[in-house]
C-alpha positions as CSV (number, residue, x, y, z in Angstrom):
1,X,41.9,93.1,93.3
2,X,45.6,95.8,93.2
3,X,46.4,96.2,90.4
4,X,50.5,96.3,90.0
5,X,50.2,98.6,87.4
6,X,50.4,102.4,87.8
7,X,51.0,104.9,90.4
8,X,49.7,103.1,93.2
9,X,48.7,104.5,96.8
10,X,51.3,105.8,99.1
11,X,53.0,107.6,95.4
12,X,53.8,103.9,94.1
13,X,56.2,103.9,91.2
14,X,54.7,102.0,88.2
15,X,56.9,99.7,86.4
16,X,57.2,100.9,83.8
17,X,58.5,104.4,85.1
18,X,60.7,101.3,87.4
19,X,62.4,100.6,84.1
20,X,62.5,104.2,83.3
21,X,65.0,104.0,85.7
22,X,66.3,101.4,85.8
23,X,67.2,101.8,81.8
24,X,69.0,105.8,82.2
25,X,70.9,104.8,85.8
26,X,72.6,102.7,83.0
27,X,73.0,105.1,80.2
28,X,74.4,107.1,83.1
29,X,76.9,104.9,83.8
30,X,77.7,103.3,80.6
31,X,78.2,106.9,79.1
32,X,80.1,108.7,82.5
33,X,82.4,105.0,81.8
34,X,82.7,105.7,78.1
35,X,83.8,109.5,78.8
36,X,86.7,108.8,81.6
37,X,87.5,105.9,79.3
38,X,88.3,108.6,76.7
39,X,89.7,110.8,79.4
40,X,92.0,108.7,80.5
41,X,92.9,107.4,77.6
42,X,94.1,110.5,76.1
43,X,96.6,111.5,79.2
44,X,98.0,108.8,80.2
45,X,98.2,107.6,76.7
46,X,102.3,108.6,76.3
47,X,103.5,108.0,78.9
48,X,101.9,104.1,78.8
49,X,102.9,104.5,74.9
50,X,106.2,106.3,74.8
51,X,109.8,106.0,76.9
52,X,108.5,108.9,79.1
53,X,110.4,109.8,82.6
54,X,109.9,108.4,85.9
55,X,108.6,111.9,87.5
56,X,106.2,112.3,84.5
57,X,105.2,109.3,84.0
58,X,103.5,108.5,87.2
59,X,102.1,113.1,86.4
60,X,100.3,111.5,83.6
61,X,99.0,108.3,84.5
62,X,97.9,109.6,88.8
63,X,96.1,112.9,86.6
64,X,94.2,111.2,84.2
65,X,92.8,108.6,87.0
66,X,92.3,111.6,89.2
67,X,90.9,112.6,86.2
68,X,89.2,110.2,85.0
69,X,87.2,110.0,88.1
70,X,86.3,113.4,88.1
71,X,84.6,113.3,85.0
72,X,82.6,109.8,85.4
73,X,80.9,111.6,89.0
74,X,80.5,115.0,86.9
75,X,79.0,112.9,84.4
76,X,77.5,110.4,86.1
77,X,75.3,112.9,88.9
78,X,74.0,115.4,86.0
79,X,72.5,112.7,83.8
80,X,70.8,111.7,87.0
81,X,70.0,115.1,87.8
82,X,68.4,115.6,84.1
83,X,66.2,112.8,84.3
84,X,64.7,113.7,87.4
85,X,63.7,117.0,85.9
86,X,62.5,116.2,83.8
87,X,60.6,114.0,85.4
88,X,58.8,115.9,87.2
89,X,55.5,117.3,86.4
90,X,55.6,120.9,83.7
91,X,54.8,123.9,85.6
92,X,51.7,125.8,84.5
93,X,52.6,128.9,82.4
94,X,55.3,126.4,80.5
95,X,54.6,124.8,77.2
96,X,56.1,120.9,77.6
97,X,58.2,120.0,74.9
98,X,56.4,117.4,72.7
99,X,53.9,119.5,73.0
């Protein structure tokens, strides 16, 4: 009878690998959201805390939102790309980081 563990026929992923991918996606999203929130707070915070002229307030809030969105996307992609590279088998002639 066929088992469900390990890599099956056709290159199917095992449960451990699927779990690792799920954890990495969660980490990427959470760390990206945190970094974006910090950047938004740093840029738009003064506009939200102090009475500033309307134009300055609008620029800070919109600029903070744009920067936070860009940072979120860049951070998420970079974490997932780094994970994908680390998951690939090592190349011949190179030492493994855990050896």
